[in-house]
N, C-alpha and C positions, 0 to 999 in steps of 0.2 A: 871545077871544084878542084882544090885543093884533098890530100888526105888531112892534115892540117884543119882545112876547116869542116871536112864533116868530125873531127874531135873537139871540134871547139862547142863548150858548154853553152845552152843556152842560156834564155834569161832567169836570174836565180828564182828557187818555185816558193812561193809563200809556206809557213807554216803550217796553212791551213791549206792548199794541195794536198801537201805531203802526209797533211793528218787524213784524207781521205785517200790516200795513197796506200797508205797501212794498214787500212782499218778493211779496204776494198771497197769502200761508201758508195759511189757511184755507180758500179753494176749491182751492188748487192739492190739502191732504189730506185737501180732501172728495171730490174726484175720484182717488182711488188708485184703482185695482187691489190690494184686497185678499186676490184670491183666489191671487195669487203670492207666496208670501213665498221667503225664502235663506235654505238653514237648511245648513250647512258646519261642520268644524275650520279655524277658520282659524288655527292651531297653524305650518303652511305657508307663509302670507300675505309673509313676509321673503324665502322662497326666489322667489315668484312676482314680487316687489316687482323684484326685480333682475334675473330671468328679462328681463319686460315693460316694465318701468320702466328700470332704469336703479339700481335703489335699494342702497345699501350699506348694510348695515347693520350695530348698535353695541352697539344691545340690542332683546328682543323680548322680552317676559313677559305674562302673561295677570292683568287685574288687575280690584276689584269692580268691578261692576257697580253705576253711578248707582239711587239708590231706584224716581228714575223710571223707568227699565227692563223692571223687572217681573221676578219671583222665576225666569224664567227663563234670563235673560240670559248673556250673557259679553261680557268685555271683552277685545282684544289692542294691547296695547300697541309700538311700534317705535321708534325714535333711529335715526338715521344722515345718508346726504346722499346729491342729486342734484347730477351736475355740481357738485362742491363746495358746493352747495347746504343747509345744514344741514336737517333736515326732522323732524317727530316724526308719530307718528302714530297716531290713538285710535279704534278701531273699534267699535263697540256692536254688537253681534247679539242682537234683543229676540225675542219671540214676535209681536210684531206692527207693524204701520203703526203706531197710535195710539200704542203707548209707543213707537216709534223717534222722532215727530214728540218727548213730549215731555223724551224727553236733546234732540236738536236745542235745544228751547227754553230746554233748561238749559243748556244750554253757550254760546248767544249771552247771552244774560238775567245771565250770572254775572261782573258787570265792577261796577267802583265807579262805574265814569265817569254822566251823569247820563240818557246817552241809549245806548241797543245801537249799539256801535261796527260794526253792522254792515248791507251794503246787499244788495242781490240778486245773485244769483250767475248764470253762467248758465242760463239755458233751460235747455238741457238737460241737463242737469246732476243726474240724481233727480229726484223728485220736486218734493223744493223745496231750493234749495242758495243759502247766502250766503254773501259772502266782508265781509273786512276791507276798513271803507270809510273808515281813517281813515291819510292819505298817509302815506311814508318809505319805505325798505328793509321788505319783507320781507310777509308775505301768512300771511292763516288761510283757510282753504274749509271750510264746514259745507257735511254734504248728508244727508237722507232717500232712501237710495233701497234700496227696500222696506222689509224692516224691520229695515235697519241705518241707523246713523248713526257717519256721517262725517266724524274732525276733521282735517285736517291743515293740518300750519303748517309753515313755512321761509321761507328767507332769502330768496324767491325766487316772490312772486306769481304767474307762467308755471308754478314748477314744482308746485307747488302743485295746484294747479286738475290739470294733467299728471297727475300720479298719485293724484289724486282719480277723475281719470276714469279710470284703468286699473283702479283695486282696482273702480267702475261694470262694466265688462264682464267684472271673473272672477266679477263678485255675477253678472251676467244669463249665467254659463255657471252660474252654481250653483246652480238652484229646487227647492223642496222638489217634490213630488208634489202635486198639486192633494191640496185634502183630501178624503175620500171614493174615489181612487184608489188603485187595486190595488198594494199595495209593489212 
């Protein structure tokens, strides 16, 4: 092999591969604890967010989960406001961390832009998270929190991140029993 062969670029990297590398996706998902899952009825999420996060709900509905979520998935969709910032929340509960990760990748890559417009989110938010990286008002944050994919969009990025943290705290208090444990 000549030096010029070794320096030649490889095949073009896809926008999704570039995004995954930028946020350390593969390493974070590989390191996730797959024994701890969240299993709960999310029907009361609006009330919990109102109490813990100041969320004023306008609508709450169950929605079909995306195909990547798997057959046991459920999805709750909320809209409303926090401190007058418009907010929408989509929470998908899947059966596994890997299914939640697949939903996350579907959500971030559903864009008509050439590059994925998300960058790394806060390190302590979920297994992996991403924030909308294009300037301007508003913001979105997506996170894989165990077997959940959470998508919070708000007219204020700080509100979106804060509300996602509230959902993470609720999830942390809602673990399923470990596999094989007595009920």
